[in-house]
C-alpha positions as CSV (number, residue, x, y, z in Angstrom):
1,M,40.0,-5.9,-17.4
2,Q,40.3,-7.7,-13.8
3,V,37.9,-8.1,-11.4
4,T,38.7,-9.4,-7.9
5,R,36.5,-9.6,-4.7
6,K,37.1,-9.4,-1.0
7,D,34.8,-10.4,1.6
8,V,34.8,-8.0,4.8
9,D,32.7,-10.3,6.7
10,A,29.6,-12.3,5.8
11,L,27.4,-9.2,5.2
12,N,29.8,-6.8,3.4
13,A,32.6,-7.0,0.7
14,V,34.7,-4.7,-1.7
15,I,34.8,-5.5,-5.3
16,T,37.9,-3.8,-6.8
17,I,38.0,-3.5,-11.0
18,A,41.3,-2.5,-12.6
19,I,41.0,-1.1,-16.0
20,D,44.2,-0.7,-18.3
21,K,44.9,2.5,-20.0
22,A,45.4,0.3,-23.1
23,D,41.8,-0.6,-23.0
24,L,40.4,2.4,-22.1
25,S,42.2,4.5,-25.0
26,P,40.7,3.0,-28.1
27,K,37.3,3.6,-26.7
28,I,38.2,7.5,-25.8
29,D,39.9,7.8,-29.0
30,S,36.8,6.7,-31.0
31,V,34.5,9.1,-29.1
32,L,36.9,12.2,-29.4
33,T,37.3,11.7,-33.2
34,S,33.4,11.5,-33.3
35,Y,33.8,14.7,-31.5
36,R,35.9,16.5,-33.8
37,K,33.8,15.8,-37.0
38,R,31.0,17.5,-35.4
39,A,32.6,20.4,-33.3
40,N,32.0,23.9,-34.1
41,I,34.6,26.1,-33.1
42,P,35.0,29.5,-33.8
43,G,38.3,30.1,-36.2
44,F,38.2,26.1,-37.7
45,R,36.4,24.7,-40.4
46,K,33.7,22.1,-38.9
47,G,35.7,18.7,-39.0
48,N,38.9,20.6,-38.9
49,V,39.4,21.3,-35.7
50,P,43.2,20.2,-34.0
51,M,42.8,17.0,-32.0
52,G,44.6,18.6,-29.3
53,L,42.1,21.3,-28.7
54,I,39.3,18.5,-28.9
55,K,41.4,16.6,-26.0
56,K,42.1,19.7,-23.7
57,Q,38.3,20.6,-24.4
58,Y,36.4,17.0,-23.9
59,G,39.3,14.6,-23.0
60,A,38.8,14.5,-19.1
61,A,35.2,14.4,-19.1
62,I,35.0,11.5,-22.2
63,K,37.4,9.4,-20.4
64,A,35.4,9.7,-17.2
65,D,32.4,8.8,-19.3
66,E,34.1,5.7,-21.1
67,A,35.4,4.6,-17.8
68,N,32.1,4.4,-16.1
69,K,30.3,2.5,-18.9
70,M,33.1,-0.1,-18.5
71,L,33.0,-0.1,-14.8
72,Q,29.0,-0.3,-14.8
73,E,29.2,-3.0,-17.5
74,S,31.9,-5.2,-15.7
75,L,30.0,-4.9,-12.4
76,S,26.8,-6.2,-14.0
77,N,28.3,-9.1,-15.3
78,Y,30.4,-10.3,-12.6
79,I,27.4,-10.0,-9.9
80,S,24.9,-11.8,-12.3
81,K,27.5,-14.8,-13.0
82,E,28.8,-14.8,-9.7
83,K,25.0,-14.8,-8.6
84,I,25.8,-12.5,-5.4
85,A,22.6,-11.7,-3.7
86,L,22.8,-7.8,-2.8
87,L,21.0,-5.6,-0.6
88,G,20.8,-1.9,-2.1
89,N,23.3,-1.1,-4.8
90,P,26.9,-1.1,-4.9
91,L,28.8,1.9,-3.5
92,P,32.0,3.6,-5.5
93,V,35.0,3.7,-2.5
94,E,36.9,7.2,-3.2
95,R,40.5,6.5,-3.2
96,E,42.9,9.5,-2.3
97,D,45.7,8.3,-4.3
98,F,43.4,7.9,-7.7
99,D,45.2,8.6,-10.6
100,W,43.8,9.0,-14.1
101,D,46.8,9.0,-15.9
102,A,48.0,5.8,-14.1
103,D,48.5,2.6,-16.4
104,T,46.2,0.5,-14.6
105,M,43.3,2.5,-13.1
106,L,41.8,0.6,-9.8
107,F,38.1,1.4,-8.7
108,D,36.5,0.0,-5.9
109,F,33.0,-1.0,-4.8
110,E,31.1,-1.7,-1.5
111,L,28.6,-4.3,-1.4
112,G,26.0,-5.2,1.0
113,L,25.4,-8.8,1.0
114,S,22.2,-10.5,1.7
115,P,22.3,-13.2,5.0
116,S,22.0,-16.7,5.2
117,F,19.0,-17.9,7.0
118,E,16.3,-20.1,7.2
119,V,12.5,-19.5,7.5
120,K,10.4,-21.9,9.6
121,L,6.8,-21.1,8.9
122,K,5.6,-23.8,11.6
123,G,6.4,-21.7,14.9
124,R,6.3,-23.1,18.4
125,K,3.3,-20.7,19.3
126,A,0.1,-21.5,17.3
127,I,-1.4,-18.1,15.5
128,T,-5.2,-17.6,15.9
129,H,-7.1,-17.8,12.6
130,Y,-10.5,-16.4,13.7
131,Q,-13.4,-18.2,11.8
132,I,-15.9,-15.3,11.8
133,T,-19.6,-16.2,11.9
134,A,-22.5,-14.3,10.6
135,D,-25.3,-14.7,13.7
136,N,-29.0,-13.9,13.4
137,E,-28.6,-10.9,15.2
138,T,-25.9,-9.3,12.8
139,I,-27.9,-10.4,9.3
140,D,-31.3,-8.9,11.2
141,K,-29.6,-5.8,11.8
142,Q,-28.5,-5.7,8.3
143,I,-31.9,-6.1,6.9
144,E,-33.1,-3.3,9.0
145,R,-30.3,-0.9,7.4
146,M,-31.9,-1.9,4.2
147,R,-35.4,-1.7,5.0
148,S,-34.8,1.9,6.3
149,Q,-32.8,2.8,3.4
150,Y,-35.3,1.6,0.8
151,G,-38.2,2.9,3.4
152,S,-40.3,6.2,3.0
153,L,-40.1,9.1,4.7
154,H,-43.1,11.1,6.1
155,A,-43.2,14.5,7.4
156,E,-43.7,15.3,11.5
157,D,-44.7,18.5,13.1
158,T,-42.4,17.9,16.0
159,V,-39.1,16.0,16.9
160,A,-40.0,12.4,18.5
161,G,-38.3,9.4,19.4
162,G,-37.1,7.7,16.4
163,V,-37.4,10.6,13.9
164,E,-34.7,12.1,11.8
165,I,-34.1,15.7,11.6
166,T,-32.3,17.8,9.1
167,A,-30.7,20.8,10.3
168,Q,-28.3,23.6,9.5
169,F,-25.4,23.3,12.3
170,T,-23.2,26.7,13.0
171,A,-20.5,27.6,15.4
172,E,-17.4,29.1,15.3
173,G,-15.6,27.4,12.2
174,V,-18.7,25.3,11.7
175,D,-21.6,25.9,8.8
176,N,-22.8,22.4,8.1
177,K,-26.1,20.8,7.1
178,S,-26.6,17.3,7.9
179,T,-29.5,14.8,8.5
180,L,-29.2,12.5,11.5
181,S,-31.3,10.3,13.6
182,I,-32.8,11.6,17.2
183,D,-31.9,8.1,18.5
184,D,-28.3,8.9,17.4
185,I,-27.6,11.7,20.2
186,K,-26.2,9.9,23.6
187,S,-26.5,13.0,25.8
188,K,-30.0,12.8,27.7
189,A,-29.9,16.6,28.5
190,Q,-28.9,17.6,24.6
191,K,-31.8,15.1,23.4
192,K,-34.2,16.6,25.5
193,K,-33.7,19.9,24.0
194,L,-34.7,18.9,21.0
195,L,-37.7,16.5,21.9
196,G,-40.8,19.0,21.1
197,A,-39.0,21.3,18.7
198,K,-40.8,22.3,15.2
199,V,-39.2,23.5,12.0
200,G,-37.8,26.7,12.0
201,D,-36.4,26.2,16.0
202,T,-33.2,26.8,16.7
203,I,-31.8,24.9,19.8
204,E,-28.0,25.3,21.0
205,L,-26.4,22.2,21.8
206,K,-23.1,21.2,23.5
207,T,-20.9,19.3,21.5
208,K,-19.3,17.2,24.0
209,G,-20.5,13.5,24.7
210,L,-23.5,14.5,22.0
211,F,-22.6,11.3,20.0
212,A,-21.2,8.3,21.6
213,D,-18.5,8.2,18.7
214,D,-16.6,11.3,18.0
215,H,-16.8,10.4,14.2
216,K,-20.5,10.8,14.1
217,L,-19.7,14.9,15.2
218,M,-17.3,14.8,12.5
219,H,-20.0,14.1,9.8
220,V,-22.6,15.8,11.5
221,L,-20.7,19.2,11.7
222,G,-18.6,19.1,8.5
223,V,-15.1,19.3,10.9
224,D,-12.0,17.3,10.5
225,H,-11.0,14.3,11.9
226,D,-8.5,15.8,14.4
227,K,-11.1,18.7,15.5
228,A,-13.7,16.3,16.0
229,H,-12.1,14.4,18.7
230,G,-12.9,16.1,21.9
231,L,-14.5,19.0,20.5
232,S,-16.4,21.0,23.3
233,I,-18.1,24.2,21.8
234,P,-21.7,25.2,22.0
235,V,-23.4,24.7,18.3
236,S,-26.8,26.3,16.9
237,C,-28.6,23.6,15.3
238,T,-31.8,24.9,13.1
239,I,-34.0,22.5,12.2
240,E,-35.1,22.4,8.6
241,E,-37.0,19.2,8.5
242,I,-38.4,16.5,10.8
243,N,-39.2,13.0,9.2
244,R,-40.1,9.6,10.3
245,R,-38.7,6.8,8.1
246,E,-41.3,3.7,7.7
247,L,-39.3,0.8,7.0
248,A,-40.0,-0.9,3.5
249,D,-42.0,-3.8,3.5
250,M,-40.5,-7.0,2.7
251,D,-42.0,-7.8,-0.6
252,Q,-40.7,-9.0,-3.7
253,E,-40.2,-5.3,-4.8
254,F,-37.9,-4.9,-1.8
255,F,-36.0,-8.2,-2.4
256,D,-35.4,-7.2,-6.1
257,K,-34.0,-3.6,-5.1
258,V,-31.6,-5.0,-2.5
259,M,-30.5,-8.2,-4.6
260,G,-31.6,-7.9,-7.8
261,K,-34.3,-8.9,-10.0
262,D,-35.8,-12.3,-8.9
263,A,-32.7,-13.3,-7.1
264,V,-34.4,-14.2,-3.6
265,K,-38.3,-15.0,-3.1
266,S,-38.7,-14.9,0.4
267,V,-37.3,-13.6,3.6
268,S,-35.5,-17.0,4.5
269,E,-33.6,-17.0,1.1
270,L,-32.5,-13.3,1.6
271,K,-31.4,-14.3,5.1
272,E,-29.3,-17.0,3.6
273,K,-28.0,-15.1,0.8
274,L,-26.9,-11.9,3.3
275,M,-25.2,-14.7,5.4
276,A,-22.8,-16.3,2.9
277,D,-22.1,-12.8,1.6
278,A,-21.0,-11.7,5.1
279,E,-19.3,-15.0,5.7
280,R,-17.1,-14.2,2.3
281,Q,-16.6,-10.6,3.6
282,F,-15.8,-11.7,7.0
283,A,-13.4,-14.7,5.5
284,T,-11.4,-12.1,3.8
285,Q,-10.9,-10.0,6.7
286,S,-10.2,-13.0,9.0
287,D,-7.2,-13.8,6.3
288,Q,-5.7,-10.2,6.0
289,K,-5.8,-10.4,9.9
290,M,-3.9,-13.9,9.9
291,L,-1.6,-13.0,7.1
292,N,-0.5,-10.0,9.3
293,D,-0.1,-11.9,12.3
294,V,1.8,-14.6,10.5
295,T,4.2,-12.1,8.9
296,E,4.6,-10.1,12.4
297,S,5.6,-13.6,14.0
298,L,8.1,-14.6,11.1
299,I,9.8,-11.1,11.2
300,D,9.9,-11.6,15.2
301,N,11.3,-14.8,14.9
302,T,13.6,-15.3,12.0
303,K,16.8,-14.3,13.2
304,F,19.5,-12.7,10.7
305,D,21.9,-9.8,10.8
306,L,21.8,-7.5,7.9
307,P,24.5,-5.2,6.6
308,A,23.1,-2.2,8.9
309,A,26.1,0.6,8.5
310,F,25.9,-0.2,4.5
311,L,22.3,0.3,4.2
312,K,22.3,3.6,6.1
313,K,25.2,4.6,3.9
314,W,23.5,3.5,0.7
315,M,20.0,4.9,1.8
316,Q,22.0,8.6,2.1
317,T,22.5,8.5,-1.8
318,S,19.7,6.4,-3.3
319,G,17.0,9.0,-3.3
320,E,16.7,12.2,-5.5
321,N,18.3,14.0,-2.7
322,P,20.8,13.3,-0.6
323,I,20.4,12.8,3.1
324,S,22.3,13.3,6.4
325,E,23.6,10.3,8.4
326,D,21.0,11.1,11.2
327,Q,18.2,11.0,8.4
328,A,19.4,8.2,6.7
329,A,19.6,6.3,10.5
330,E,16.1,7.4,11.3
331,E,15.0,6.1,8.1
332,Y,16.6,2.7,8.1
333,D,14.8,2.4,11.6
334,K,11.5,2.8,9.8
335,A,12.5,0.3,6.7
336,E,14.4,-2.4,9.1
337,R,11.3,-4.5,9.4
338,G,10.1,-4.0,5.8
339,I,13.4,-5.1,4.9
340,R,13.5,-8.0,6.5
341,Y,10.1,-9.4,5.7
342,Q,11.1,-8.7,1.8
343,L,13.9,-11.1,2.7
344,I,11.7,-13.5,4.2
345,E,8.9,-13.4,1.6
346,A,11.7,-13.9,-1.1
347,K,13.1,-16.9,0.8
348,L,9.8,-18.6,1.0
349,A,8.9,-18.0,-2.3
350,E,12.2,-19.8,-3.3
351,Q,11.5,-22.7,-1.3
352,Y,7.9,-23.5,-1.8
353,D,8.5,-22.2,-5.5
354,L,5.8,-19.4,-5.8
355,K,6.5,-18.4,-9.0
356,I,4.7,-14.9,-10.6
357,D,4.8,-14.7,-14.5
358,R,2.7,-12.0,-16.7
359,E,0.1,-14.5,-17.5
360,Q,-0.6,-15.2,-13.8
361,V,-0.7,-11.2,-12.9
362,K,-2.8,-10.6,-16.3
363,S,-5.3,-13.4,-15.0
364,F,-5.5,-11.9,-11.3
365,A,-6.2,-8.4,-12.9
366,R,-8.9,-9.9,-15.1
367,D,-10.5,-11.5,-12.0
368,M,-10.2,-7.9,-10.1
369,I,-11.7,-6.0,-12.7
370,R,-14.7,-8.6,-13.1
371,G,-15.2,-8.2,-9.5
372,Q,-15.0,-4.3,-9.5
373,M,-17.6,-4.2,-12.0
374,A,-20.1,-6.7,-10.6
375,Q,-20.2,-4.1,-7.9
376,F,-21.4,-1.6,-10.1
377,G,-24.1,-4.3,-11.5
378,R,-21.9,-5.3,-14.5
379,T,-22.2,-8.8,-14.7
380,D,-22.1,-9.6,-18.5
381,V,-18.6,-8.4,-19.2
382,S,-17.4,-10.4,-22.1
383,D,-13.8,-12.2,-21.7
384,H,-12.6,-9.7,-24.8
385,E,-13.4,-6.7,-22.8
386,L,-11.8,-8.0,-19.6
387,D,-8.5,-8.6,-21.7
388,D,-8.8,-5.3,-23.2
389,I,-9.0,-3.5,-19.8
390,A,-6.3,-5.8,-18.4
391,E,-3.5,-5.0,-21.2
392,R,-4.3,-1.5,-20.7
393,I,-3.5,-1.5,-17.1
394,L,-0.4,-3.8,-17.5
395,G,0.9,-1.5,-20.0
396,N,1.8,0.8,-16.7
397,Q,4.7,-0.8,-14.9
398,D,3.5,0.9,-11.4
399,E,0.1,-0.9,-12.1
400,I,1.9,-4.3,-12.9
401,K,4.2,-4.0,-9.5
402,R,1.1,-3.1,-7.8
403,I,-0.8,-6.1,-9.0
404,S,2.0,-8.5,-8.5
405,D,2.4,-7.4,-4.7
406,Q,-1.4,-8.2,-4.6
407,L,-1.0,-11.6,-6.1
408,M,2.2,-12.3,-4.0
409,S,0.2,-11.4,-1.0
410,K,-2.4,-14.1,-1.8
411,K,0.2,-16.7,-2.7
412,M,1.5,-16.0,0.9
413,T,-2.1,-16.1,2.4
414,D,-2.5,-19.3,0.9
415,L,0.6,-20.8,2.0
416,F,0.0,-19.6,5.4
417,R,-3.0,-21.1,5.6
418,A,-1.9,-24.3,4.6
419,E,1.8,-24.7,6.1
420,A,1.5,-22.2,9.2
421,N,1.0,-23.2,12.8
422,L,-2.5,-21.9,12.9
423,K,-5.6,-22.3,15.5
424,A,-9.0,-22.0,14.3
425,K,-11.2,-19.9,16.7
426,K,-15.0,-19.4,15.4
427,V,-16.4,-15.9,16.7
428,S,-19.1,-13.4,15.8
429,Y,-17.7,-10.3,14.0
430,E,-18.3,-8.4,17.1
431,D,-16.2,-10.5,19.0
432,F,-13.5,-10.7,16.0
433,V,-13.2,-6.8,16.3
434,K,-12.8,-6.8,20.3
435,Q,-10.4,-9.8,20.2
436,A,-8.6,-9.3,17.1
437,Y,-7.9,-5.4,17.6
438,K,-8.3,-5.1,21.4
439,S,-11.1,-2.9,21.2
């Protein structure tokens, strides 16, 4: 068996594998003999079916199957030995003059080759790495929300400023019970209708402009996202409860409820703890934004060609069901930037020796599990328990891939933070949202 390679261009090649009948025949005869021993054909005792009949019935299929086994083994060994970096999988090429009875059979395979390129992390244009600070106003608002959450409710006779109402909202396609603060209502005209109302009263409200954010309308009416946006209908609001929420006192009982037993013992300690927690969360958001921005910059500024025609052809047959040329072209357009980044990431991993092994994945999984359990108050998890949970998770190949991808993302974030051309910019969280996402 002989394997030859012909380069069409820098990104495409054809491999030809020659299989001699003399090499294939012994394998076919061995399988046919096995079939003959097991064949149950009416009129013949088991094991005594004429070989000519076995060949006639099974010969062609066995020849194709054994040839395919030889081809796959030979192709895999050649690609591995020659260290050929592929995109997609080899595609068999049909030969119009192919002859299964020839002394030497030739099989062609198209290859899409990975491009050769360099990645430069320090681009000309610096990328903003936001340093989000938690200001006193943000922390004060967070404390107020906590005090409201752990505060007490006192029934009121009539709707007035600052109260919460629980009401049944009904209209065509709407039947939902919800609680909201009267101060959440943006429309002065609609708020005026509610002020002074009592339990049992039904007030007709207009949904258009009722709240500053239509997402609030979505939750109050119990409708889906698309329906809530721009919804303009009359809705009946039947009041069932009117309550005024008294904020919780900032005493040790409150501190213990929100932060854990004796974790903080004063308002200043609470603010310091909340400030530190907030800035850790902000750092995660900032790093994610930086990772996305550096990724997009690398894709835009790292120039190389792809074997596009080959990849579109490969996409036609790579899924569970074949797709048309037009569908494959559409899929390629959607996937192209992702393919480019996969190649860039692999190049960076090689360049900076970013390796991932099973122990690293297990350690990363343990840290994730520990963090998730801490969110539910479990801070006493033993190493043995963490190991057991991690091993169960890593018994699933899909989970291994998911966690490995997250670990590589973290390694890339660390790499970009250290090596990319970044400029730090301190902002409040509110300004971060406005500047980073142009809101």
